[in-house]
Backbone bond lengths (Angstrom), bond angles and torsions (degrees), N, CA, C in turn:
res aa  C-N    CA-C-N  psi(-1)  N-CA   C-N-CA  omega(-1)  CA-C   N-CA-C  phi
1 E - - - 1.511 - - 1.516 115.09 -
2 T 1.368 115.54 -12.44 1.523 116.76 -177.03 1.540 110.11 -91.24
3 V 1.358 119.85 -13.49 1.473 123.90 -177.20 1.528 110.97 -51.45
4 N 1.292 116.79 -48.58 1.561 121.98 -170.56 1.449 107.37 -73.92
5 Y 1.356 119.97 -19.16 1.530 120.76 -178.96 1.498 113.11 -121.71
6 R 1.310 113.97 31.48 1.435 123.13 -172.75 1.503 111.13 -59.53
7 V 1.389 114.94 -51.49 1.499 120.22 179.25 1.487 112.83 -63.52
8 T 1.313 117.93 -43.58 1.485 121.27 -178.58 1.538 110.50 -68.57
9 L 1.300 121.44 -38.11 1.529 124.26 170.17 1.383 112.03 -59.12
10 F 1.458 115.77 -50.82 1.467 118.84 -177.13 1.673 109.99 -57.12
11 S 1.326 112.36 -43.77 1.428 116.11 -177.06 1.596 112.02 -65.96
12 L 1.374 115.95 -39.60 1.451 116.15 179.36 1.493 110.00 -75.05
13 T 1.322 120.72 -30.08 1.469 118.88 175.80 1.564 112.19 -71.61
14 L 1.278 115.61 -35.73 1.444 119.28 178.20 1.470 108.61 -69.67
15 L 1.336 120.02 -38.06 1.436 119.29 178.81 1.539 113.15 -68.80
16 S 1.366 113.08 -36.07 1.419 115.04 175.52 1.409 117.32 -62.82
17 Y 1.339 115.98 -39.57 1.454 122.80 179.62 1.577 109.88 -70.13
18 C 1.276 116.79 -34.36 1.452 118.56 -179.05 1.619 109.19 -71.76
19 I 1.336 112.31 -36.01 1.457 115.97 173.16 1.588 111.65 -62.17
20 I 1.335 117.30 -49.93 1.366 122.38 178.99 1.563 109.26 -53.27
21 L 1.352 114.65 -47.93 1.520 114.38 178.63 1.508 115.48 -61.89
22 V 1.403 116.48 -41.96 1.453 119.19 -179.86 1.536 111.69 -65.34
23 V 1.262 119.27 -49.17 1.478 123.34 -173.54 1.622 108.15 -62.85
24 N 1.315 112.63 -48.03 1.440 118.35 -175.36 1.535 114.16 -66.14
25 V 1.436 111.48 -47.29 1.403 114.89 -179.28 1.652 113.70 -67.68
26 S 1.425 111.95 -26.27 1.425 115.75 176.10 1.533 112.68 -63.33
27 I 1.387 115.30 -44.81 1.404 122.17 -178.22 1.564 110.25 -66.01
28 I 1.329 118.65 -43.71 1.439 126.85 -178.13 1.513 106.45 -59.66
29 L 1.371 118.87 -51.86 1.406 122.92 -177.32 1.552 114.12 -66.07
30 T 1.327 119.32 -38.19 1.362 125.69 171.26 1.544 113.70 -50.69
31 I 1.370 112.85 -56.81 1.470 123.16 178.10 1.473 115.15 -61.22
32 I 1.274 116.96 -37.30 1.517 122.44 -172.76 1.569 105.61 -75.52
33 L 1.317 114.81 -48.39 1.498 124.01 -174.00 1.531 113.12 -70.79
34 D 1.321 120.06 -33.46 1.369 120.90 178.69 1.544 116.21 -96.35
35 G 1.238 116.97 105.80 1.479 125.03 -178.20 1.431 117.54 -61.89
36 N 1.395 114.27 -21.46 1.422 121.32 179.89 1.495 112.48 -72.58
37 I 1.296 122.91 -20.49 1.444 124.20 -179.47 1.630 109.72 -110.41
38 H 1.300 117.20 24.81 1.412 118.60 175.41 1.577 107.93 -81.81
39 E 1.342 115.48 69.18 1.499 124.47 179.29 1.441 111.33 -117.03
40 P 1.429 122.54 163.10 1.354 122.25 -175.03 1.514 113.79 -54.09
41 M 1.399 118.42 -47.31 1.448 116.71 -174.61 1.546 113.32 -61.99
42 Y 1.420 112.10 -31.75 1.516 113.70 -174.35 1.654 108.90 -81.44
43 I 1.320 107.98 -23.35 1.493 113.81 -178.22 1.466 104.18 -71.16
44 C 1.395 122.38 -40.57 1.418 132.28 174.34 1.503 108.98 -57.57
45 L 1.252 120.40 -48.28 1.483 129.68 -175.19 1.481 107.88 -64.48
46 C 1.437 115.29 -45.55 1.446 117.85 176.04 1.523 115.32 -59.90
47 N 1.375 116.97 -41.36 1.392 120.72 175.90 1.526 112.39 -68.48
48 M 1.286 121.81 -33.03 1.432 126.06 172.66 1.534 109.09 -53.95
49 C 1.338 113.82 -52.58 1.481 119.76 -175.89 1.500 113.07 -66.16
50 I 1.391 119.57 -40.63 1.354 123.76 172.50 1.509 112.20 -59.46
51 N 1.358 116.03 -37.71 1.518 121.74 -179.82 1.601 104.33 -68.51
52 E 1.309 122.46 -41.15 1.419 121.85 -177.38 1.601 108.00 -63.16
53 L 1.347 121.57 -39.75 1.335 121.97 175.45 1.480 114.49 -63.36
54 Y 1.354 119.16 -40.76 1.394 128.63 173.29 1.486 110.72 -52.09
55 G 1.336 115.49 -59.63 1.431 122.78 -168.34 1.536 111.91 -69.36
56 T 1.361 116.49 -38.81 1.496 115.59 175.94 1.429 118.65 -74.31
57 A 1.476 115.60 -19.46 1.480 118.39 172.08 1.548 111.99 -63.86
58 G 1.363 114.73 -22.11 1.487 118.60 178.83 1.420 114.57 -79.49
59 F 1.431 119.19 -9.46 1.409 123.38 179.30 1.571 117.85 -121.05
60 Y 1.236 117.84 -46.88 1.441 121.21 -170.59 1.481 115.53 -64.97
61 P 1.377 120.43 -42.80 1.381 122.30 176.99 1.475 118.05 -58.91
62 K 1.406 114.04 -45.40 1.500 121.03 173.27 1.520 110.29 -67.24
63 F 1.291 118.15 -48.34 1.428 116.95 -179.23 1.553 116.91 -57.27
64 T 1.291 112.05 -38.60 1.526 114.00 -177.70 1.530 110.44 -71.22
65 S 1.335 113.43 -33.83 1.645 114.56 173.78 1.475 109.39 -68.65
66 D 1.353 119.16 -32.95 1.485 120.50 -177.37 1.546 107.88 -70.23
67 L 1.244 119.51 -32.16 1.498 123.17 176.10 1.503 111.80 -57.66
68 L 1.333 113.09 -39.99 1.398 120.00 -176.17 1.571 119.98 -88.39
69 S 1.309 105.11 -8.69 1.513 115.67 178.27 1.491 116.10 -96.64
70 D 1.295 120.20 145.65 1.469 123.74 172.12 1.491 114.58 -71.32
71 I 1.361 113.64 -29.40 1.484 114.53 177.46 1.484 111.61 -121.60
72 Q 1.401 115.03 132.83 1.537 116.35 -172.73 1.540 105.84 -103.58
73 V 1.356 116.26 93.70 1.471 117.17 -179.64 1.518 109.89 -126.11
74 I 1.317 111.91 154.20 1.429 116.35 177.65 1.607 106.64 -144.70
75 S 1.283 118.49 146.92 1.429 121.59 -174.73 1.514 105.96 -74.49
76 Y 1.330 115.07 165.72 1.532 120.34 -176.10 1.585 104.00 -69.57
77 A 1.234 119.43 -42.85 1.444 125.61 -177.92 1.577 107.04 -61.62
78 G 1.385 113.64 -49.22 1.467 119.51 177.37 1.506 115.09 -60.16
79 C 1.386 112.76 -32.62 1.491 117.59 177.77 1.541 111.85 -67.05
80 L 1.299 113.74 -46.59 1.461 125.95 177.84 1.547 111.40 -57.07
81 L 1.312 113.80 -41.93 1.511 122.90 -179.36 1.535 104.95 -68.71
82 Q 1.300 122.82 -47.32 1.465 126.94 -176.76 1.581 108.16 -61.83
83 I 1.321 119.26 -40.27 1.459 122.43 176.69 1.456 106.08 -64.96
84 Y 1.331 123.88 -49.48 1.453 126.02 -178.83 1.527 110.60 -53.26
85 V 1.315 119.13 -51.27 1.460 126.72 -176.57 1.488 111.78 -60.18
86 I 1.345 110.43 -60.89 1.529 111.39 -175.33 1.481 111.74 -65.01
87 Y 1.209 129.02 -44.57 1.437 131.62 -173.54 1.504 116.04 -72.19
88 S 1.420 112.17 -39.53 1.493 117.68 173.13 1.500 109.10 -66.58
89 S 1.325 119.83 -28.48 1.480 119.76 177.07 1.589 109.69 -72.26
90 A 1.354 114.70 -39.53 1.466 115.26 178.14 1.654 110.28 -67.38
91 M 1.251 115.29 -31.32 1.469 116.12 176.75 1.652 112.77 -71.25
92 V 1.337 110.92 -38.73 1.492 115.47 175.19 1.468 111.82 -64.84
93 G 1.320 115.18 -43.34 1.477 118.67 -176.36 1.539 108.55 -59.75
94 Y 1.403 117.93 -46.52 1.412 115.51 177.62 1.458 122.01 -66.72
95 S 1.330 114.53 -31.81 1.441 123.05 170.01 1.489 115.25 -60.43
96 V 1.259 116.50 -45.37 1.530 125.65 176.90 1.589 108.32 -64.60
97 L 1.369 118.83 -44.73 1.431 117.88 172.81 1.481 115.23 -58.70
98 A 1.264 115.12 -39.65 1.578 119.46 174.67 1.495 111.35 -59.82
99 L 1.354 113.87 -41.33 1.510 119.38 -179.71 1.512 109.38 -68.30
100 M 1.321 114.42 -36.22 1.557 113.04 -178.26 1.572 108.47 -73.25
101 S 1.272 116.09 -31.13 1.518 114.93 177.96 1.574 110.75 -71.85
102 Y 1.287 118.30 -29.14 1.570 117.55 168.35 1.536 112.33 -69.96
103 D 1.369 115.37 -37.58 1.453 116.10 176.42 1.545 112.20 -58.41
104 R 1.365 112.41 -46.32 1.554 111.60 178.36 1.469 114.95 -67.62
105 Y 1.353 118.18 -34.31 1.407 121.17 172.21 1.544 116.33 -55.30
106 V 1.295 118.58 -44.47 1.391 125.96 174.70 1.518 111.34 -64.89
107 A 1.361 116.26 -48.50 1.379 119.64 -176.77 1.504 115.52 -60.68
108 I 1.348 116.70 -37.96 1.437 123.55 -176.42 1.521 112.89 -92.16
109 C 1.347 112.76 -43.32 1.523 114.59 -176.33 1.603 113.64 -89.40
110 R 1.290 115.83 -21.97 1.430 117.67 174.87 1.520 112.65 -136.04
111 P 1.325 113.85 63.38 1.550 119.40 -171.49 1.496 114.23 -60.70
112 L 1.356 118.91 -31.74 1.454 123.08 -178.33 1.505 111.42 -71.54
113 E 1.288 119.10 -25.64 1.412 124.37 -175.00 1.646 111.80 -98.25
114 Y 1.387 114.26 -5.16 1.385 119.58 -172.15 1.460 118.69 -47.82
115 H 1.323 113.79 -52.80 1.519 124.01 -173.93 1.458 107.91 -73.94
116 S 1.298 129.14 -24.30 1.411 127.53 172.30 1.532 111.44 -79.10
117 V 1.356 116.07 -43.87 1.476 121.91 -178.29 1.531 111.69 -72.76
118 M 1.263 118.19 -49.56 1.421 123.21 179.75 1.584 115.53 -104.88
119 S 1.330 111.21 60.64 1.485 113.90 175.91 1.415 112.79 -73.87
120 L 1.352 120.71 163.03 1.359 126.55 179.18 1.483 112.74 -57.35
121 R 1.293 115.92 -42.31 1.515 124.76 175.47 1.488 111.98 -52.75
122 R 1.405 112.09 -58.03 1.380 119.81 -175.02 1.540 111.88 -63.29
123 T 1.310 115.61 -37.01 1.449 121.72 -178.94 1.611 109.77 -62.87
124 A 1.380 108.96 -44.19 1.528 115.38 176.55 1.478 112.88 -60.95
125 V 1.334 119.26 -37.66 1.376 122.57 -177.19 1.652 106.34 -72.48
126 L 1.213 118.93 -43.97 1.518 124.69 178.22 1.574 109.91 -59.34
127 V 1.331 114.64 -44.87 1.569 115.89 -176.83 1.497 102.32 -71.83
128 S 1.258 125.57 -40.99 1.514 123.62 178.43 1.439 113.69 -63.24
129 L 1.374 116.49 -33.24 1.433 118.57 175.13 1.505 112.13 -70.44
130 A 1.396 120.68 -35.65 1.398 121.15 175.95 1.540 114.29 -62.09
131 W 1.360 117.50 -39.01 1.444 120.90 177.87 1.582 106.20 -69.15
132 F 1.374 118.32 -44.08 1.529 120.67 -170.08 1.617 103.61 -68.13
133 V 1.238 120.50 -46.85 1.416 122.69 -175.63 1.637 109.06 -58.80
134 S 1.318 110.59 -49.53 1.474 116.04 -179.82 1.473 114.72 -59.27
135 F 1.373 119.32 -39.46 1.357 122.71 174.24 1.552 115.20 -67.51
136 C 1.296 114.77 -41.59 1.494 114.00 169.09 1.492 115.56 -61.89
137 R 1.250 123.17 -38.12 1.372 123.13 178.79 1.560 110.32 -59.03
138 M 1.372 113.57 -47.22 1.515 118.88 -170.22 1.588 103.42 -76.70
139 T 1.306 121.14 -32.46 1.496 122.03 171.93 1.556 111.07 -58.44
140 V 1.220 121.62 -47.25 1.523 122.34 174.56 1.600 109.37 -62.12
141 S 1.344 119.30 -46.94 1.425 117.09 -179.68 1.557 113.72 -61.31
142 I 1.362 115.33 -45.93 1.441 114.74 -179.59 1.501 114.58 -71.29
143 S 1.327 117.66 -24.36 1.468 119.68 176.33 1.537 108.44 -68.22
144 L 1.313 119.33 -40.10 1.452 124.56 -178.28 1.497 110.04 -70.92
145 T 1.377 113.01 -37.73 1.439 115.07 179.49 1.557 118.02 -69.13
146 S 1.397 107.70 -30.85 1.550 112.64 -172.57 1.539 105.37 -79.91
147 K 1.338 120.84 -8.74 1.488 122.52 174.82 1.495 113.19 -85.01
148 L 1.219 117.80 -13.45 1.487 121.35 -177.32 1.488 114.09 -70.60
149 K 1.248 119.51 143.57 1.475 122.60 173.49 1.514 109.88 -92.31
150 L 1.444 114.09 116.54 1.461 114.15 -178.52 1.516 115.05 -91.27
151 C 1.298 111.24 155.22 1.469 112.45 -177.91 1.588 104.58 -125.04
152 G 1.317 121.64 19.71 1.438 123.01 179.67 1.474 102.96 -159.11
153 S 1.403 114.03 175.09 1.414 123.28 -174.98 1.472 117.94 -144.12
154 H 1.441 114.79 1.23 1.448 120.83 -174.66 1.538 109.72 -106.67
155 I 1.396 110.00 124.89 1.544 118.03 178.52 1.427 106.53 -108.98
156 Q 1.335 118.86 123.92 1.536 119.76 177.10 1.430 109.10 -89.25
157 K 1.327 119.29 71.43 1.397 126.44 179.33 1.517 109.43 -163.48
158 F 1.303 118.30 154.97 1.506 119.60 178.09 1.435 114.41 -72.64
159 Y 1.325 118.25 -3.79 1.508 120.05 -178.11 1.555 106.10 -157.14
160 C 1.306 112.69 166.59 1.497 118.91 -179.82 1.474 114.11 -85.00
161 D 1.266 116.38 123.43 1.501 120.03 174.21 1.580 108.51 -125.12
162 N 1.347 115.60 152.28 1.380 128.13 -171.05 1.605 109.04 -54.18
163 G 1.355 115.19 -42.81 1.452 117.28 -176.66 1.570 112.67 -65.67
164 S 1.267 114.37 -39.77 1.416 124.25 -179.57 1.658 111.02 -62.64
165 V 1.204 109.24 -42.01 1.545 110.80 173.99 1.401 116.32 -71.18
166 I 1.351 117.95 -38.45 1.498 121.79 179.97 1.525 108.47 -68.12
167 K 1.336 118.62 -24.83 1.536 118.19 174.82 1.538 110.47 -70.82
168 L 1.309 119.14 -25.10 1.422 120.86 -177.21 1.639 108.53 -81.42
169 A 1.219 120.97 -8.92 1.431 126.12 -177.43 1.509 110.79 -69.84
170 C 1.436 115.66 142.69 1.408 118.93 177.58 1.528 105.00 -118.49
171 S 1.360 121.60 7.65 1.446 125.80 173.64 1.536 107.19 -105.98
172 S 1.347 116.90 173.03 1.449 120.61 -178.28 1.524 115.13 -60.32
173 T 1.316 118.37 136.91 1.462 117.99 179.77 1.501 111.06 -121.94
174 T 1.384 114.19 24.49 1.457 126.22 179.02 1.611 111.80 -51.04
175 T 1.338 108.40 -53.52 1.520 114.22 -176.34 1.568 109.77 -64.69
176 N 1.438 116.00 -41.48 1.413 115.59 176.13 1.505 117.00 -59.04
177 D 1.406 115.15 -40.05 1.483 122.49 174.82 1.513 112.16 -58.20
178 I 1.402 115.58 -48.34 1.379 118.38 -176.77 1.601 110.81 -62.45
179 V 1.352 117.49 -42.28 1.414 122.98 -179.04 1.647 108.46 -62.70
180 R 1.262 115.24 -42.75 1.522 122.55 -177.88 1.611 105.51 -68.55
181 L 1.311 119.94 -30.48 1.451 119.97 174.31 1.515 115.49 -69.25
182 I 1.373 109.45 -38.12 1.521 120.36 178.12 1.498 108.53 -63.69
183 Y 1.428 113.48 -47.76 1.547 116.69 178.14 1.449 110.95 -57.85
184 I 1.304 117.77 -46.02 1.427 120.88 -179.55 1.540 114.64 -56.21
185 C 1.258 115.40 -42.12 1.434 121.41 172.44 1.627 113.16 -63.40
186 F 1.273 110.91 -39.46 1.437 114.76 177.79 1.681 112.22 -64.96
187 D 1.359 110.90 -36.71 1.495 117.21 177.01 1.432 108.04 -66.68
188 C 1.380 118.11 -42.90 1.478 120.55 -173.73 1.550 106.75 -66.07
189 G 1.367 117.53 -31.24 1.558 116.95 175.02 1.515 105.93 -65.11
190 H 1.200 123.41 -36.48 1.516 120.16 177.44 1.517 111.48 -59.57
191 V 1.305 114.58 -48.44 1.476 128.88 171.29 1.483 112.73 -40.05
192 L 1.431 109.38 -61.84 1.560 120.07 -175.06 1.584 106.32 -66.44
193 F 1.283 122.71 -37.18 1.413 128.44 179.14 1.582 109.36 -54.48
194 I 1.413 109.62 -54.24 1.478 120.17 -178.90 1.590 112.14 -62.45
195 L 1.249 111.62 -42.39 1.531 116.13 -175.95 1.639 103.72 -69.19
196 G 1.280 117.61 -43.42 1.501 119.07 177.73 1.549 111.32 -57.99
197 S 1.379 115.63 -40.69 1.471 117.45 -176.35 1.565 106.58 -68.59
198 Y 1.386 119.27 -42.27 1.351 118.75 -176.69 1.664 115.05 -75.12
199 V 1.295 115.98 -22.73 1.422 118.86 167.74 1.533 113.04 -58.28
200 Q 1.393 112.52 -44.32 1.490 118.96 -175.33 1.570 100.52 -72.84
201 L 1.344 122.36 -38.64 1.442 118.83 -174.28 1.524 114.76 -66.51
202 V 1.310 112.41 -33.97 1.510 121.18 179.57 1.556 109.81 -65.57
203 K 1.392 108.67 -45.97 1.471 116.48 178.38 1.618 112.06 -59.42
204 S 1.284 114.08 -40.78 1.445 121.42 175.50 1.470 117.49 -65.98
205 A 1.400 115.74 -39.58 1.443 124.60 -175.25 1.488 110.49 -68.62
206 V 1.405 115.06 -31.35 1.407 116.38 -177.94 1.673 112.97 -73.47
207 K 1.292 112.96 -17.67 1.556 114.98 -173.35 1.579 108.97 -76.14
208 S 1.328 116.34 -34.79 1.575 111.43 -169.36 1.545 106.44 -140.02
209 R 1.317 115.39 163.15 1.374 121.07 -179.48 1.610 108.70 -77.04
210 E 1.338 116.09 -32.41 1.416 119.72 -179.51 1.533 109.75 -70.20
211 S 1.330 115.84 -33.39 1.474 118.48 178.92 1.512 111.59 -70.05
212 R 1.396 113.92 -40.27 1.474 117.40 172.44 1.516 115.15 -62.02
213 R 1.198 119.16 -40.84 1.514 125.66 176.75 1.558 108.20 -57.73
214 K 1.381 115.49 -49.19 1.434 121.05 179.19 1.579 110.70 -58.78
215 F 1.324 110.46 -46.90 1.492 114.25 -175.07 1.545 112.34 -64.94
216 T 1.319 116.94 -39.22 1.467 123.24 -177.65 1.568 106.04 -69.19
217 Q 1.344 115.94 -42.90 1.414 114.69 -176.38 1.552 117.79 -68.18
218 T 1.242 113.61 -43.78 1.482 122.25 -170.69 1.561 113.91 -107.90
219 C 1.339 118.76 -26.85 1.445 119.23 -177.17 1.521 115.68 -90.59
220 V 1.297 115.29 -29.67 1.466 124.15 176.34 1.626 109.82 -55.69
221 P 1.322 117.81 -53.39 1.447 116.21 -177.25 1.560 110.22 -67.61
222 H 1.327 115.23 -26.15 1.456 117.76 179.65 1.558 112.98 -74.21
223 L 1.366 111.93 -35.36 1.475 120.85 173.27 1.487 112.84 -61.99
224 L 1.438 113.09 -47.99 1.470 117.61 179.04 1.513 113.70 -60.49
225 S 1.429 116.11 -43.15 1.373 116.63 174.32 1.534 117.86 -65.76
226 L 1.323 115.33 -33.39 1.431 118.97 173.81 1.489 116.81 -68.65
227 F 1.280 117.42 -35.59 1.430 128.93 175.70 1.600 106.07 -65.58
228 N 1.387 118.71 -45.50 1.311 125.93 -177.36 1.561 111.82 -62.12
229 V 1.311 114.21 -52.85 1.381 123.37 179.82 1.565 111.90 -62.58
230 T 1.264 116.69 -47.67 1.453 124.21 -177.60 1.525 112.02 -62.57
231 A 1.209 115.04 -44.16 1.480 122.96 178.93 1.521 109.22 -62.97
232 T 1.302 120.51 -49.67 1.461 125.29 -175.07 1.525 111.91 -67.80
233 L 1.356 115.19 -41.12 1.528 121.29 -179.98 1.603 105.60 -70.65
234 L 1.298 116.94 -40.79 1.454 116.91 175.36 1.566 118.35 -58.54
235 F 1.366 105.50 -39.24 1.513 118.28 179.50 1.614 108.70 -66.69
236 D 1.334 112.16 -45.34 1.505 117.59 173.37 1.422 112.48 -57.19
237 H 1.321 121.18 -48.38 1.424 127.62 -178.19 1.538 112.27 -59.31
238 M 1.323 112.52 -50.62 1.463 118.99 -178.62 1.540 108.75 -61.47
239 Y 1.271 112.24 -41.14 1.553 116.45 -179.87 1.562 111.65 -65.09
240 S 1.301 113.48 -38.16 1.450 117.10 -176.42 1.607 109.80 -67.81
241 R 1.377 115.31 -42.69 1.458 121.86 -169.96 1.607 108.60 -88.99
242 Y 1.299 120.86 -36.63 1.362 122.14 -169.26 1.491 116.94 -128.64
243 G 1.341 115.73 23.53 1.401 121.40 -178.83 1.517 110.61 -65.81
244 S 1.371 110.81 128.53 1.570 114.66 -176.01 1.525 108.63 -96.79
245 A 1.412 109.91 148.73 1.473 116.81 176.14 1.522 110.86 -64.47
246 S 1.312 118.34 -24.40 1.478 120.47 -175.63 1.462 111.11 -77.93
247 V 1.296 124.36 -7.05 1.502 127.42 -177.09 1.487 105.26 -83.41
248 P 1.333 118.40 132.28 1.495 119.05 -178.27 1.511 113.30 -58.06
249 Q 1.273 118.02 155.59 1.437 122.35 -173.17 1.540 108.27 -65.69
250 S 1.311 111.58 -41.02 1.574 117.52 -175.44 1.613 110.10 -60.43
251 V 1.366 112.03 -33.54 1.462 117.22 -179.74 1.463 110.10 -74.67
252 K 1.314 118.84 -38.78 1.410 126.42 176.20 1.601 108.75 -56.93
253 N 1.336 110.20 -52.86 1.539 115.76 -178.16 1.554 110.71 -59.39
254 F 1.275 115.90 -41.31 1.494 120.02 -179.06 1.588 107.82 -62.42
255 M 1.299 114.44 -48.43 1.412 124.44 176.50 1.556 115.38 -50.85
256 A 1.313 111.16 -45.07 1.425 124.31 -178.76 1.483 115.17 -62.55
257 I 1.241 119.02 -41.50 1.381 125.54 -169.69 1.648 114.38 -106.97
258 E 1.391 111.92 1.41 1.515 113.85 -176.41 1.449 115.11 -61.82
259 F 1.398 116.89 -38.30 1.536 114.50 -176.48 1.501 112.47 -84.06
260 L 1.352 118.47 3.35 1.395 124.80 171.27 1.493 111.81 -102.75
261 L 1.345 116.37 -5.06 1.452 117.22 -177.84 1.608 110.75 -111.70
262 F 1.385 115.18 -52.07 1.416 119.85 -168.82 1.552 115.49 -78.81
263 P 1.358 116.13 -49.15 1.587 115.34 174.56 1.504 110.53 -53.89
264 P 1.259 120.29 -55.36 1.569 119.50 -172.81 1.505 111.05 -54.29
265 I 1.358 118.12 -31.63 1.443 119.10 -175.53 1.529 112.55 -88.94
266 L 1.401 112.49 -43.14 1.437 119.67 -170.14 1.536 110.44 -77.65
267 N 1.402 120.85 -41.62 1.435 122.49 -173.22 1.642 109.45 -56.87
268 P 1.297 120.19 -56.27 1.447 119.52 -179.47 1.533 107.99 -59.57
269 V 1.275 121.86 -40.49 1.582 124.31 177.62 1.498 108.72 -62.24
270 I 1.338 124.02 -48.31 1.330 120.88 -179.78 1.566 112.27 -60.76
271 Y 1.289 116.48 -47.34 1.589 118.98 179.79 1.488 105.81 -68.13
272 G 1.242 127.82 -39.34 1.445 129.67 -176.02 1.568 110.21 -62.62
273 L 1.306 114.43 -34.73 1.418 118.86 -173.46 1.649 108.48 -91.05
274 V 1.259 114.38 -37.53 1.485 118.36 -176.02 1.481 117.50 -81.43
275 L 1.304 116.16 -42.18 1.454 120.69 -174.06 1.543 107.08 -82.80
276 T 1.334 114.56 119.13 1.494 125.47 -177.12 1.589 112.48 -50.67
277 K 1.266 113.53 -50.65 1.566 117.94 -174.57 1.525 111.29 -60.67
278 I 1.469 111.00 -48.06 1.435 117.03 -179.90 1.580 112.93 -61.90
279 R 1.307 113.75 -49.51 1.481 120.62 178.73 1.580 111.10 -58.44
280 G 1.270 116.34 -49.28 1.455 118.10 176.34 1.406 118.05 -59.26
281 K 1.367 117.33 -43.01 1.449 120.71 179.99 1.516 113.36 -69.28
282 I 1.352 116.08 -32.45 1.485 121.88 -179.04 1.644 105.90 -74.13
283 T 1.288 116.32 -39.54 1.484 121.36 178.08 1.541 108.89 -63.02
284 S 1.330 116.09 -44.40 1.470 118.12 -175.02 1.611 106.09 -68.17
285 L 1.278 118.60 -41.28 1.506 119.91 179.36 1.515 112.17 -62.76
286 C 1.318 115.41 -38.54 1.425 120.51 178.05 1.568 113.76 -64.06
287 M 1.386 109.03 -42.56 1.551 115.95 178.87 1.532 111.15 -67.33
288 K 1.440 114.97 -36.19 1.426 117.59 177.52 1.547 112.36 -65.20
289 A 1.365 114.44 -41.80 1.399 122.24 179.26 1.520 114.55 -63.71
290 G 1.415 113.71 -37.44 1.474 120.46 174.21 1.461 114.18 -63.63
291 Q 1.409 113.91 -43.56 1.443 120.78 -179.92 1.585 110.29 -64.23
292 R 1.383 118.71 -37.82 1.439 118.12 179.19 1.503 110.64 -71.76
293 F 1.323 115.77 -32.01 1.446 119.50 179.36 1.513 110.30 -65.41
294 K 1.256 116.53 -44.87 1.570 126.39 175.57 1.524 108.45 -56.36
295 L 1.294 117.02 -53.90 1.426 121.17 175.85 1.562 116.14 -52.34
296 R 1.293 113.33 -41.68 1.438 119.05 -178.77 1.571 111.79 -69.80
297 L 1.378 112.89 -40.63 1.417 118.41 170.21 1.528 115.34 -55.27
298 K 1.340 114.69 -51.37 1.424 119.27 175.90 1.558 113.18 -55.87
299 A 1.247 114.75 -41.73 1.433 120.25 -177.95 1.584 113.56 -64.55
300 S 1.320 110.00 -43.92 1.437 123.20 -179.67 1.641 108.45 -64.11
301 S 1.322 112.74 -35.54 1.487 117.75 -177.55 1.519 110.86 -74.81
302 V 1.339 113.96 -34.74 1.543 120.33 175.72 1.491 109.73 -65.42
């Protein structure tokens, strides 16, 4: 179905990837360069954007080359690497969102203890732990998958995912299934932790106008990002496990790439627009860049 629209799809894909690079790099540089916003929430946001760049790097370069190629092939090692990058990125992203929800809980429900509980050092340790645990989880999954004997080589998806490779196996996948179940329980623990944090946040926000202001300013963008990531990952999981042959291929394709398209673009845009410090800093940087450009134009015309 993509042959007739190859150039159009390639252009749109390249445009999407460029937007992802621009918006995420803008947020990262803004946070790194401005010492006034070296706070736990912004450190988490910076890591979220770095993670989006990491995850999309596992998909977009290969996908754009596939669009221009007559044969879409990937080596087995390359397939396992793609699985590792894309899904470790998804795990890191959700862990960082859980950490951000805890940060907001402490900031609003325990404001006097905030700087002692969420110190920069502790935040750095927790963020590092989110990356480390996610990498360890994917290392175990990939190690188990690589030991399977495969009886097929065709994956009906734009990219490699662990479930698709396991479906090709003609050896026992019991261990893989048990590990996947454990990981699902672990991710459900993230969800319950986030829900518990927000129950406390809502209770606290009702009590005072200042708490409501903090909740609206910093929790609303987090909730939007959380809903965005949760919906797209759930979409991908449901597609992977229960995708029906009666579903049109175009719908399957959209479902497959949704979590690699919308969260990497929308998350930095949501935070950039809603968080005052980020929005103000980006606006001032753009104004300075515009003024420098005008001065250069004047100098060249003279």
